[in-house]
VOPAGU-2260 file (C-alpha; in pm, 1 decimal, decimal comma):
REM VOPAGU-2260
SITE   aa  ch    i         X         Y         Z
SITE  MET   A    0    5086,2  -18361,9   -9515,8
SITE  THR   A    1    5192,8  -18395,9   -9157,7
SITE  SER   A    2    5524,9  -18530,9   -9052,5
SITE  ASN   A    3    5380,3  -18721,1   -8762,5
SITE  PRO   A    4    5054,9  -18869,6   -8896,5
SITE  ASN   A    5    5031,0  -19130,8   -8622,9
SITE  PRO   A    6    5112,7  -18962,3   -8291,5
SITE  GLY   A    7    5048,9  -19280,3   -8100,8
SITE  ALA   A    8    5339,8  -19459,7   -8268,5
SITE  LYS   A    9    5685,1  -19325,9   -8193,4
SITE  GLN   A   10    5898,6  -19340,7   -8505,1
SITE  ARG   A   11    6267,6  -19291,7   -8552,5
SITE  PHE   A   12    6346,5  -18979,9   -8753,2
SITE  PHE   A   13    6663,6  -19158,8   -8877,3
SITE  ALA   A   14    6728,2  -19526,4   -8946,8
SITE  PRO   A   15    6997,3  -19682,0   -8724,0
SITE  GLY   A   16    7347,9  -19563,7   -8807,3
SITE  MET   A   17    7235,6  -19272,9   -9025,3
SITE  VAL   A   18    7290,9  -18970,8   -8798,6
SITE  GLY   A   19    7664,1  -18948,2   -8876,7
SITE  PRO   A   20    7618,5  -18973,1   -9254,2
SITE  PHE   A   21    7339,7  -18714,6   -9231,7
SITE  VAL   A   22    7577,7  -18467,3   -9066,3
SITE  LEU   A   23    7831,1  -18516,1   -9346,8
SITE  LEU   A   24    7563,5  -18463,8   -9609,5
SITE  ALA   A   25    7446,8  -18150,0   -9430,8
SITE  VAL   A   26    7799,3  -18014,1   -9486,9
SITE  CYS   A   27    7760,0  -18102,0   -9856,6
SITE  PHE   A   28    7431,9  -17907,4   -9871,1
SITE  ALA   A   29    7608,2  -17605,3   -9723,2
SITE  SER   A   30    7901,9  -17646,4   -9964,6
SITE  TRP   A   31    7697,3  -17642,3  -10282,1
SITE  GLY   A   32    7492,7  -17355,2  -10144,0
SITE  LEU   A   33    7814,1  -17158,2  -10106,9
SITE  ALA   A   34    7916,0  -17242,4  -10465,0
SITE  GLN   A   35    7576,5  -17153,1  -10612,5
SITE  ASP   A   36    7546,0  -16814,8  -10448,4
SITE  LEU   A   37    7907,5  -16722,7  -10486,7
SITE  THR   A   38    7816,1  -16749,4  -10856,2
SITE  THR   A   39    7493,0  -16545,1  -10843,3
SITE  PRO   A   40    7655,7  -16197,2  -10811,8
SITE  LEU   A   41    7892,9  -16281,9  -11098,2
SITE  VAL   A   42    7625,1  -16176,7  -11349,4
SITE  ALA   A   43    7670,4  -15817,1  -11233,8
SITE  ALA   A   44    8048,6  -15863,2  -11202,1
SITE  PHE   A   45    8105,8  -15999,7  -11553,1
SITE  LYS   A   46    7869,3  -15737,6  -11693,9
SITE  GLY   A   47    8115,4  -15474,5  -11572,2
SITE  VAL   A   48    8445,2  -15655,3  -11635,6
SITE  PHE   A   49    8372,4  -15747,0  -11997,1
SITE  THR   A   50    8136,2  -15454,8  -12082,2
SITE  MET   A   51    7844,8  -15669,9  -12196,8
SITE  SER   A   52    7464,9  -15660,5  -12191,1
SITE  THR   A   53    7255,0  -15810,1  -11910,5
SITE  PHE   A   54    7146,7  -16084,3  -12149,7
SITE  GLU   A   55    7506,7  -16178,0  -12231,8
SITE  ALA   A   56    7606,1  -16175,3  -11863,9
SITE  SER   A   57    7309,7  -16400,0  -11780,9
SITE  LEU   A   58    7490,4  -16676,5  -11972,5
SITE  VAL   A   59    7671,2  -16731,8  -11640,1
SITE  GLN   A   60    7348,9  -16876,0  -11499,1
SITE  PHE   A   61    7272,6  -17053,7  -11826,9
SITE  ALA   A   62    7606,6  -17239,7  -11813,1
SITE  PHE   A   63    7570,8  -17313,1  -11441,7
SITE  TYR   A   64    7216,3  -17450,4  -11444,6
SITE  GLY   A   65    7246,8  -17599,7  -11792,0
SITE  ALA   A   66    7511,8  -17832,1  -11647,7
SITE  TYR   A   67    7260,8  -17937,8  -11381,6
SITE  PHE   A   68    7024,0  -18045,9  -11657,8
SITE  LEU   A   69    7281,8  -18239,9  -11858,9
SITE  LEU   A   70    7441,6  -18431,0  -11568,4
SITE  ALA   A   71    7132,7  -18522,7  -11365,0
SITE  LEU   A   72    7024,1  -18824,0  -11571,6
SITE  PRO   A   73    7371,6  -18984,3  -11597,3
SITE  THR   A   74    7386,6  -18952,9  -11218,1
SITE  GLY   A   75    7079,6  -19174,7  -11192,4
SITE  PHE   A   76    7275,3  -19452,7  -11360,8
SITE  ILE   A   77    7575,3  -19392,0  -11131,3
SITE  ASN   A   78    7356,6  -19413,4  -10820,7
SITE  ARG   A   79    7178,3  -19721,3  -10948,5
SITE  ARG   A   80    7501,4  -19904,4  -11025,2
SITE  PHE   A   81    7734,6  -19787,3  -10746,8
SITE  GLY   A   82    7514,7  -19626,1  -10479,4
SITE  TYR   A   83    7473,9  -19280,8  -10330,8
SITE  LYS   A   84    7817,0  -19253,2  -10166,6
SITE  VAL   A   85    7999,9  -19298,6  -10496,7
SITE  GLY   A   86    7766,4  -19043,3  -10651,9
SITE  VAL   A   87    7846,0  -18789,4  -10379,9
SITE  LEU   A   88    8223,4  -18843,3  -10412,4
SITE  THR   A   89    8207,6  -18820,3  -10792,7
SITE  GLY   A   90    8017,7  -18493,6  -10771,5
SITE  LEU   A   91    8258,3  -18344,2  -10519,8
SITE  GLY   A   92    8559,9  -18444,6  -10728,5
SITE  LEU   A   93    8424,0  -18287,8  -11047,5
SITE  ALA   A   94    8328,0  -17971,3  -10859,9
SITE  ILE   A   95    8684,7  -17940,8  -10728,5
SITE  ILE   A   96    8819,0  -17961,2  -11084,7
SITE  GLY   A   97    8573,2  -17690,5  -11195,6
SITE  ALA   A   98    8663,9  -17456,7  -10910,8
SITE  LEU   A   99    9035,8  -17495,5  -10986,2
SITE  GLY   A  100    8953,0  -17420,8  -11349,9
SITE  PHE   A  101    8913,0  -17055,2  -11249,0
SITE  ILE   A  102    9293,9  -17030,0  -11229,9
SITE  PRO   A  103    9358,8  -17078,9  -11604,7
SITE  ALA   A  104    9036,1  -16890,4  -11682,7
SITE  ALA   A  105    9162,1  -16580,0  -11501,8
SITE  GLN   A  106    9490,9  -16600,5  -11691,6
SITE  SER   A  107    9315,3  -16629,0  -12028,8
SITE  LEU   A  108    9115,4  -16304,8  -11981,8
SITE  THR   A  109    8819,1  -16455,2  -12170,1
SITE  PHE   A  110    8457,0  -16483,8  -12061,7
SITE  PHE   A  111    8422,7  -16819,9  -12240,5
SITE  ALA   A  112    8694,6  -16978,7  -12024,7
SITE  PHE   A  113    8501,9  -16879,9  -11711,8
SITE  LEU   A  114    8184,6  -17030,4  -11857,2
SITE  ILE   A  115    8367,7  -17362,0  -11908,6
SITE  ALA   A  116    8498,1  -17361,5  -11549,8
SITE  LEU   A  117    8150,6  -17278,5  -11418,2
SITE  PHE   A  118    8000,0  -17555,8  -11630,2
SITE  VAL   A  119    8238,7  -17816,6  -11487,9
SITE  LEU   A  120    8182,2  -17689,7  -11133,3
SITE  ALA   A  121    7805,7  -17705,1  -11179,5
SITE  ALA   A  122    7828,0  -18051,2  -11336,2
SITE  GLY   A  123    7987,9  -18173,7  -11016,0
SITE  LEU   A  124    7725,3  -18001,5  -10804,1
SITE  SER   A  125    7450,5  -18160,7  -11016,2
SITE  ILE   A  126    7587,9  -18508,5  -10945,1
SITE  LEU   A  127    7628,5  -18418,1  -10577,3
SITE  GLU   A  128    7273,7  -18288,2  -10537,0
SITE  THR   A  129    7113,9  -18570,4  -10736,8
SITE  SER   A  130    7284,3  -18820,8  -10506,9
SITE  ALA   A  131    7255,1  -18645,3  -10170,3
SITE  SER   A  132    6887,7  -18543,2  -10169,4
SITE  PRO   A  133    6725,2  -18886,6  -10221,1
SITE  PHE   A  134    6983,7  -19034,7   -9984,5
SITE  VAL   A  135    6860,6  -18800,8   -9710,2
SITE  ILE   A  136    6499,3  -18899,5   -9782,3
SITE  ALA   A  137    6596,8  -19267,3   -9753,2
SITE  MET   A  138    6761,2  -19221,7   -9412,7
SITE  GLY   A  139    6442,2  -19292,5   -9217,4
SITE  PRO   A  140    6066,1  -19348,8   -9248,6
SITE  GLU   A  141    5919,5  -19235,1   -9579,4
SITE  SER   A  142    5644,8  -19043,0   -9397,6
SITE  SER   A  143    5906,6  -18802,7   -9256,7
SITE  GLY   A  144    6119,9  -18788,0   -9572,0
SITE  THR   A  145    6006,9  -18440,8   -9681,9
SITE  ARG   A  146    6066,7  -18296,1   -9336,6
SITE  ARG   A  147    6408,2  -18465,1   -9314,0
SITE  LEU   A  148    6506,0  -18318,6   -9652,3
SITE  ASN   A  149    6389,7  -17974,3   -9536,9
SITE  LEU   A  150    6617,4  -18012,2   -9233,7
SITE  ALA   A  151    6916,3  -18102,2   -9451,8
SITE  GLN   A  152    6829,8  -17822,8   -9695,9
SITE  ALA   A  153    6820,3  -17580,4   -9401,5
SITE  PHE   A  154    7200,4  -17595,3   -9404,0
SITE  ASN   A  155    7208,1  -17498,8   -9770,7
SITE  PRO   A  156    7130,3  -17130,2   -9702,1
SITE  VAL   A  157    7411,6  -17128,4   -9444,8
SITE  GLY   A  158    7639,8  -17180,1   -9742,3
SITE  THR   A  159    7446,3  -16940,8   -9964,8
SITE  ASN   A  160    7478,2  -16664,8   -9705,9
SITE  LEU   A  161    7851,5  -16725,2   -9683,0
SITE  GLY   A  162    7878,8  -16722,4  -10063,4
SITE  VAL   A  163    7698,4  -16392,2  -10100,2
SITE  LEU   A  164    7893,4  -16243,5   -9806,8
SITE  ILE   A  165    8219,0  -16336,3   -9979,4
SITE  ALA   A  166    8093,3  -16183,9  -10305,2
SITE  ALA   A  167    7975,2  -15866,2  -10130,3
SITE  ALA   A  168    8287,1  -15822,7   -9916,5
SITE  LEU   A  169    8570,3  -15973,5  -10121,1
SITE  ILE   A  170    8469,6  -15957,2  -10487,9
SITE  LEU   A  171    8233,3  -15674,8  -10586,1
SITE  PRO   A  172    8392,9  -15391,8  -10379,4
SITE  ARG   A  173    8738,4  -15476,0  -10520,2
SITE  LEU   A  174    8633,2  -15458,1  -10886,5
SITE  ASN   A  175    8733,4  -15149,5  -11080,6
SITE  PRO   A  176    8445,5  -14895,7  -11065,5
SITE  ALA   A  177    8504,6  -14747,7  -11413,7
SITE  THR   A  178    8189,7  -14714,7  -11625,6
SITE  ASP   A  179    8146,1  -14866,3  -11971,1
SITE  ALA   A  180    8205,9  -14525,3  -12129,2
SITE  GLU   A  181    8523,6  -14472,8  -11928,0
SITE  LYS   A  182    8655,3  -14815,4  -12024,8
SITE  ALA   A  183    8580,9  -14748,6  -12390,7
SITE  ALA   A  184    8803,7  -14441,9  -12374,9
SITE  MET   A  185    9094,9  -14621,1  -12204,1
SITE  PRO   A  186    9412,5  -14733,4  -12383,5
SITE  HIS   A  187    9397,3  -15105,3  -12462,1
SITE  ALA   A  188    9687,2  -15191,8  -12228,5
SITE  GLN   A  189    9522,4  -15014,0  -11934,7
SITE  LEU   A  190    9192,5  -15191,2  -12000,6
SITE  LEU   A  191    9367,1  -15530,9  -12009,2
SITE  ALA   A  192    9542,6  -15455,7  -11679,5
SITE  ILE   A  193    9208,2  -15369,4  -11514,5
SITE  GLN   A  194    9041,7  -15683,6  -11653,2
SITE  LYS   A  195    9327,0  -15903,8  -11528,3
SITE  SER   A  196    9310,4  -15753,6  -11180,5
SITE  ASP   A  197    8930,8  -15795,2  -11167,0
SITE  LEU   A  198    8939,8  -16155,0  -11290,9
SITE  LEU   A  199    9207,4  -16251,4  -11037,5
SITE  THR   A  200    8979,2  -16105,3  -10770,1
SITE  ILE   A  201    8695,1  -16326,9  -10893,1
SITE  MET   A  202    8927,5  -16631,2  -10905,5
SITE  GLY   A  203    9045,9  -16619,9  -10542,7
SITE  PRO   A  204    8729,8  -16734,5  -10361,2
SITE  TYR   A  205    8685,8  -17025,6  -10604,5
SITE  VAL   A  206    9031,9  -17157,5  -10520,6
SITE  GLY   A  207    8928,0  -17144,6  -10155,1
SITE  LEU   A  208    8606,3  -17327,5  -10247,7
SITE  ALA   A  209    8812,2  -17602,8  -10411,1
SITE  ALA   A  210    9003,8  -17649,8  -10084,0
SITE  LEU   A  211    8677,5  -17671,9   -9885,9
SITE  LEU   A  212    8528,0  -17927,7  -10124,8
SITE  ALA   A  213    8848,7  -18132,8  -10106,5
SITE  ALA   A  214    8820,8  -18145,8   -9726,4
SITE  VAL   A  215    8457,1  -18259,7   -9752,2
SITE  TRP   A  216    8556,5  -18523,5  -10009,8
SITE  LEU   A  217    8816,5  -18667,7   -9771,3
SITE  GLY   A  218    8569,6  -18668,0   -9483,5
SITE  ILE   A  219    8309,7  -18867,0   -9677,3
SITE  ALA   A  220    8563,8  -19097,4   -9842,5
SITE  PHE   A  221    8711,3  -19217,0   -9512,6
SITE  VAL   A  222    8390,6  -19246,1   -9310,2
SITE  LYS   A  223    8205,7  -19575,0   -9341,1
SITE  VAL   A  224    7850,5  -19509,8   -9451,6
SITE  PRO   A  225    7608,2  -19797,7   -9390,9
SITE  GLY   A  226    7381,9  -19885,2   -9679,5
SITE  LEU   A  227    7008,8  -19946,4   -9699,3
SITE  ARG   A  228    6861,8  -20285,0   -9780,8
SITE  GLY   A  229    6618,4  -20097,0  -10002,0
SITE  ASP   A  230    6906,1  -20016,5  -10236,5
SITE  GLN   A  231    6973,3  -20377,3  -10321,2
SITE  LYS   A  232    6605,8  -20469,3  -10348,7
SITE  SER   A  233    6540,3  -20185,1  -10590,4
SITE  GLU   A  234    6837,9  -20293,4  -10801,9
SITE  ARG   A  235    6648,9  -20608,5  -10893,0
SITE  ALA   A  236    6298,1  -20463,5  -10894,5
SITE  GLU   A  237    6327,4  -20142,6  -11094,3
SITE  GLY   A  238    6380,6  -20309,7  -11433,5
SITE  THR   A  239    6501,9  -20111,5  -11732,4
SITE  PHE   A  240    6535,8  -19736,9  -11751,4
SITE  ARG   A  241    6257,2  -19729,4  -12010,8
SITE  GLN   A  242    6019,5  -19907,7  -11773,6
SITE  ALA   A  243    6108,5  -19673,2  -11487,2
SITE  ALA   A  244    6063,2  -19367,3  -11709,8
SITE  GLY   A  245    5722,5  -19492,8  -11819,2
SITE  ARG   A  246    5606,9  -19533,7  -11459,4
SITE  LEU   A  247    5733,8  -19185,9  -11370,0
SITE  VAL   A  248    5560,4  -19018,9  -11664,7
SITE  ARG   A  249    5231,7  -19183,1  -11568,8
SITE  ASN   A  250    5258,7  -19057,4  -11209,0
SITE  SER   A  251    5074,0  -18724,1  -11206,8
SITE  HIS   A  252    5220,3  -18608,4  -10874,4
SITE  TYR   A  253    5571,1  -18667,2  -11004,7
SITE  ARG   A  254    5503,2  -18523,5  -11350,6
SITE  PHE   A  255    5351,4  -18203,8  -11211,7
SITE  GLY   A  256    5629,3  -18191,4  -10950,4
SITE  VAL   A  257    5899,1  -18175,1  -11219,7
SITE  LEU   A  258    5720,1  -17881,8  -11385,1
SITE  ALA   A  259    5676,9  -17707,3  -11048,8
SITE  GLN   A  260    6046,2  -17757,2  -10968,7
SITE  PHE   A  261    6142,1  -17609,2  -11307,1
SITE  ALA   A  262    5929,0  -17304,6  -11228,6
SITE  TYR   A  263    6051,6  -17271,4  -10869,5
SITE  VAL   A  264    6423,4  -17283,4  -10953,1
SITE  GLY   A  265    6361,6  -17032,9  -11232,3
SITE  ALA   A  266    6192,4  -16799,5  -10983,5
SITE  GLN   A  267    6465,0  -16846,6  -10722,7
SITE  VAL   A  268    6753,8  -16774,0  -10957,7
SITE  CYS   A  269    6568,1  -16479,6  -11112,4
SITE  THR   A  270    6496,6  -16328,7  -10770,7
SITE  TRP   A  271    6845,4  -16369,6  -10627,9
SITE  THR   A  272    7029,7  -16278,9  -10947,5
SITE  TYR   A  273    6830,8  -15970,9  -11043,7
SITE  ILE   A  274    6780,5  -15823,1  -10697,9
SITE  VAL   A  275    7136,3  -15689,0  -10741,7
SITE  ILE   A  276    7054,7  -15533,3  -11080,1
SITE  TYR   A  277    6713,5  -15413,9  -10950,2
SITE  VAL   A  278    6888,3  -15220,1  -10669,7
SITE  GLU   A  279    7151,0  -15092,7  -10912,9
SITE  ASN   A  280    6891,5  -14962,1  -11160,0
SITE  LEU   A  281    6593,3  -14860,1  -10948,5
SITE  VAL   A  282    6699,6  -14778,1  -10591,5
SITE  PRO   A  283    6821,6  -14419,0  -10544,5
SITE  GLY   A  284    7198,8  -14426,4  -10492,0
SITE  GLY   A  285    7206,6  -14800,4  -10552,0
SITE  ASP   A  286    7502,1  -14987,2  -10700,2
SITE  SER   A  287    7619,4  -15348,1  -10730,2
SITE  VAL   A  288    7767,5  -15345,1  -10379,4
SITE  ALA   A  289    7440,6  -15220,2  -10227,1
SITE  GLY   A  290    7255,8  -15482,1  -10432,8
SITE  ALA   A  291    7482,0  -15755,0  -10297,0
SITE  TRP   A  292    7400,6  -15648,5   -9941,5
SITE  PHE   A  293    7027,2  -15659,6  -10018,8
SITE  LEU   A  294    7087,5  -16012,5  -10148,8
SITE  GLN   A  295    7270,9  -16095,4   -9826,9
SITE  VAL   A  296    6971,5  -15987,2   -9618,0
SITE  ALA   A  297    6740,1  -16183,5   -9849,2
SITE  LEU   A  298    6941,0  -16499,7   -9789,4
SITE  ILE   A  299    6945,2  -16449,2   -9411,8
SITE  VAL   A  300    6564,7  -16422,6   -9417,4
SITE  TYR   A  301    6557,1  -16737,7   -9632,5
SITE  LEU   A  302    6780,7  -16920,8   -9382,7
SITE  VAL   A  303    6578,5  -16826,4   -9074,3
SITE  LEU   A  304    6244,7  -16913,1   -9235,3
SITE  ARG   A  305    6377,3  -17249,6   -9358,3
SITE  PHE   A  306    6428,4  -17365,4   -8999,0
SITE  ILE   A  307    6093,0  -17218,3   -8891,2
SITE  MET   A  308    5910,7  -17391,7   -9176,3
SITE  THR   A  309    6080,9  -17723,7   -9099,6
SITE  TRP   A  310    5943,6  -17697,3   -8744,8
SITE  LEU   A  311    5594,3  -17600,2   -8865,7
SITE  MET   A  312    5584,7  -17907,2   -9090,2
SITE  GLY   A  313    5548,6  -18113,7   -8774,6
SITE  TYR   A  314    5199,8  -17964,2   -8741,9
SITE  VAL   A  315    5086,6  -17844,6   -9086,1
SITE  ARG   A  316    5084,3  -18021,8   -9422,1
SITE  PRO   A  317    5388,3  -17884,4   -9610,2
SITE  THR   A  318    5196,5  -17809,0   -9929,8
SITE  LYS   A  319    4945,8  -17599,9   -9731,4
SITE  LEU   A  320    5236,0  -17388,8   -9607,9
SITE  MET   A  321    5375,5  -17374,1   -9960,8
SITE  SER   A  322    5045,1  -17253,1  -10108,3
SITE  VAL   A  323    5032,6  -16961,3   -9863,4
SITE  LEU   A  324    5393,9  -16861,4   -9926,3
SITE  ALA   A  325    5362,2  -16894,3  -10306,0
SITE  ALA   A  326    5059,7  -16664,1  -10304,3
SITE  LEU   A  327    5246,2  -16412,3  -10087,6
SITE  ALA   A  328    5549,1  -16426,9  -10321,6
SITE  ILE   A  329    5324,8  -16335,7  -10615,5
SITE  VAL   A  330    5184,5  -16035,6  -10427,1
SITE  LEU   A  331    5532,7  -15913,2  -10330,0
SITE  CYS   A  332    5665,2  -15949,0  -10687,0
SITE  VAL   A  333    5369,9  -15750,7  -10820,3
SITE  TYR   A  334    5441,3  -15478,6  -10564,7
SITE  ALA   A  335    5810,1  -15463,2  -10665,8
SITE  ALA   A  336    5708,3  -15436,2  -11031,9
SITE  VAL   A  337    5441,0  -15168,0  -10982,1
SITE  PHE   A  338    5625,9  -14963,6  -10718,1
SITE  PRO   A  339    5995,4  -14978,8  -10815,3
SITE  GLY   A  340    6247,2  -14839,6  -10568,5
SITE  THR   A  341    6363,2  -14911,7  -10215,2
SITE  GLY   A  342    6024,7  -15054,1  -10113,8
SITE  GLY   A  343    6031,2  -15287,1  -10412,9
SITE  ALA   A  344    6379,4  -15407,4  -10318,4
SITE  TRP   A  345    6257,4  -15493,1   -9968,2
SITE  ALA   A  346    5959,2  -15671,8  -10123,7
SITE  LEU   A  347    6206,3  -15893,4  -10312,3
SITE  VAL   A  348    6377,1  -15966,5   -9979,9
SITE  GLY   A  349    6036,8  -16085,9   -9860,1
SITE  VAL   A  350    6003,5  -16304,0  -10171,4
SITE  SER   A  351    6326,3  -16476,4  -10067,8
SITE  GLY   A  352    6167,0  -16568,8   -9735,9
SITE  CYS   A  353    5863,4  -16710,4   -9916,6
SITE  MET   A  354    6089,7  -16942,1  -10116,7
SITE  SER   A  355    6241,3  -17100,2   -9803,6
SITE  LEU   A  356    6049,4  -17429,7   -9807,6
SITE  MET   A  357    5966,4  -17465,9  -10177,3
SITE  PHE   A  358    6253,3  -17668,7  -10326,5
SITE  PRO   A  359    6271,3  -17952,8  -10070,6
SITE  THR   A  360    5892,6  -17965,3  -10035,2
SITE  ILE   A  361    5835,4  -18005,6  -10408,2
SITE  TYR   A  362    6119,9  -18258,4  -10416,0
SITE  GLY   A  363    5988,1  -18466,2  -10127,2
SITE  VAL   A  364    5624,7  -18462,8  -10240,3
SITE  ALA   A  365    5715,8  -18557,7  -10597,8
SITE  LEU   A  366    5936,4  -18850,4  -10486,1
SITE  PHE   A  367    5695,2  -18983,0  -10223,3
SITE  GLY   A  368    5600,8  -19345,3  -10284,2
SITE  LEU   A  369    5820,9  -19397,6  -10592,0
SITE  GLY   A  370    6006,5  -19689,8  -10434,0
SITE  PRO   A  371    6257,6  -19841,3  -10680,5
SITE  ASP   A  372    6205,7  -19551,9  -10924,0
SITE  THR   A  373    6337,1  -19295,5  -10674,7
SITE  LYS   A  374    6690,6  -19276,0  -10820,4
SITE  PHE   A  375    6576,4  -19190,4  -11171,5
SITE  GLY   A  376    6295,1  -18979,8  -11026,6
SITE  ALA   A  377    6554,1  -18772,7  -10842,0
SITE  SER   A  378    6741,3  -18725,7  -11168,8
SITE  GLY   A  379    6429,9  -18583,5  -11333,8
SITE  LEU   A  380    6377,3  -18336,8  -11050,6
SITE  VAL   A  381    6737,5  -18217,6  -11066,5
SITE  MET   A  382    6710,5  -18186,9  -11446,6
SITE  ALA   A  383    6422,9  -17948,2  -11375,9
SITE  ILE   A  384    6683,3  -17714,8  -11226,0
SITE  VAL   A  385    6743,0  -17613,0  -11588,8
SITE  GLY   A  386    6469,8  -17360,3  -11510,1
SITE  GLY   A  387    6752,2  -17170,0  -11342,8
SITE  ALA   A  388    6925,3  -17150,2  -11681,5
SITE  ILE   A  389    6626,8  -17060,5  -11897,3
SITE  MET   A  390    6413,5  -16821,2  -11691,4
SITE  PRO   A  391    6695,8  -16580,6  -11586,4
SITE  THR   A  392    6798,2  -16556,6  -11952,8
SITE  VAL   A  393    6440,6  -16458,6  -12037,2
SITE  GLN   A  394    6436,8  -16206,0  -11753,2
SITE  GLY   A  395    6776,6  -16072,2  -11861,0
SITE  TYR   A  396    6642,8  -16008,6  -12210,2
SITE  LEU   A  397    6328,8  -15841,5  -12073,9
SITE  THR   A  398    6539,9  -15629,3  -11838,3
SITE  ASP   A  399    6730,9  -15492,5  -12137,5
SITE  VAL   A  400    6405,9  -15428,0  -12327,9
SITE  ILE   A  401    6142,6  -15315,7  -12073,5
SITE  GLY   A  402    6341,2  -15254,8  -11754,2
SITE  SER   A  403    6412,4  -15431,9  -11425,4
SITE  ALA   A  404    6068,9  -15370,1  -11272,0
SITE  LEU   A  405    5841,8  -15503,1  -11544,8
SITE  ALA   A  406    6076,5  -15796,5  -11609,5
SITE  LEU   A  407    5955,3  -15935,1  -11273,0
SITE  VAL   A  408    5667,3  -16084,3  -11469,5
SITE  VAL   A  409    5900,4  -16384,7  -11515,7
SITE  PRO   A  410    5919,7  -16491,0  -11146,8
SITE  ILE   A  411    5550,7  -16404,0  -11107,0
SITE  VAL   A  412    5456,4  -16663,1  -11370,3
SITE  CYS   A  413    5689,9  -16915,2  -11203,9
SITE  PHE   A  414    5533,8  -16867,0  -10860,9
SITE  VAL   A  415    5187,6  -16916,6  -11011,8
SITE  ALA   A  416    5303,0  -17263,9  -11123,6
SITE  VAL   A  417    5435,4  -17342,9  -10773,1
SITE  LEU   A  418    5104,8  -17230,1  -10621,8
SITE  ALA   A  419    4915,3  -17453,7  -10863,8
SITE  TYR   A  420    5120,3  -17758,6  -10758,2
SITE  ALA   A  421    5069,1  -17687,3  -10388,8
SITE  VAL   A  422    4692,3  -17652,8  -10436,8
SITE  TYR   A  423    4687,9  -17968,2  -10650,5
SITE  ASP   A  424    4850,6  -18171,7  -10372,9
SITE  VAL   A  425    4626,4  -18030,3  -10100,5
SITE  ARG   A  426    4311,0  -18098,5  -10301,8
SITE  SER   A  427    4426,1  -18449,0  -10395,4
SITE  LYS   A  428    4397,4  -18556,2  -10029,7
SITE  ARG   A  429    4695,3  -18781,2  -10091,7
SITE  ASP   A  430    4772,3  -19004,1   -9792,9
SITE  TYR   A  431    5116,5  -18938,8   -9643,3
SITE  SER   A  432    5053,7  -19143,8   -9331,3
SITE  GLY   A  433    5276,2  -19439,6   -9425,6
SITE  THR   A  434    5465,4  -19550,6   -9117,3
SITE  ALA   A  435    5696,1  -19815,9   -9258,0
SITE  GLU   A  436    6049,8  -19783,4   -9132,9
SITE  ILE   A  437    6343,9  -19796,8   -9369,4
SITE  ALA   A  438    6521,6  -20126,8   -9319,1
SITE  ALA   A  439    6813,8  -20112,7   -9079,6
SITE  PRO   A  440    7150,7  -20120,2   -9253,7
SITE  THR   A  441    7397,0  -20401,0   -9223,5
SITE  SER   A  442    7771,9  -20359,5   -9205,3
SITE  ALA   A  443    7814,6  -20558,0   -9525,1
SITE  GLU   A  444    7601,2  -20319,2   -9728,6
SITE  ARG   A  445    7759,1  -20000,0   -9853,3
SITE  VAL   A  446    7609,0  -19694,7  -10018,7
């Protein structure tokens, strides 16, 4: 798949009037990246605050990505009825409510209250992502949609790096370092005082996140975003939800793409969540703070390679790049499992770099050519993010049973599925050379 299949014809990368809206959506991509990876280190944090097993702490990711699954399909109906802009604003608003929910959660001193706040926050992010990603694809020629989404997604790791930096600098180092045994021996009042202090520390950055999301909401609400004629055509052409679902299920590229996205998100969340625990358990002198810094480096590598891969897609079919990186990710995971320690931790940093192009590439390839079914198709792909709820829970259980190193079998299996999808697309010789421009927007049409 090349992003410029017809070099002789100069195409616009964006439809007229779409550069400004793209910039605003790029800020949204960064914002939900910050929220997602501010949450990732909380597995280790809650494990210490509430003295629980790795499996129990992994319910943080289950609540977060489970919300993605439950809200994605309703978002398809919102986008179909009201358009992408309303979907984006709805998602931002719900995410703000969830982030502010950390205030009463910290006062309650209960893990369940935090899970509820995380669920609401993630529900908003699910609506936001389900609306923003297909909107970006629709902002220009379909032939460059995957590359355009990779460009927008390149700003996502800017937010993820900031989220992990905040966790590493402002949350984890300020948590009480007492061990489980030491906490068990403490008077109840002292233990409650420590828990309250730790939970207030966790709460602070989420209140700041709510303020950031509110600023983004205002920016999008008061900027006129031109619509696409394709929106109104699809409204009449797509028929019932049942008809659209039937067409999607019969589309092998889409069907396989949903499975590959499930596997990829599972691998991503497993890698980024458990690199902290891997360092804590297997690297000499390692602790949660050191693990958070390893995660920070992993996300910087991910960020740099995302921009590099977006550039390379102008010359190489994206799924060819993805097949190479998926194979390399498998090799690095095997190394980290067989040779646990500092070298294994750096191998997991390399895995993060391999993941840089996977999500938007799977997304763009699976949605290519869906036409009026794109809105519900996007919902299915975001529902596949539930892999981020299920696979880390499996890895958390295996970590408790067989250890952090051997539990890496979970992301290995996931990367095998991603590799299979990449090879499937390359071997299909699917034609991505469509050059039709997206219709220019009119001032009367609104998204």
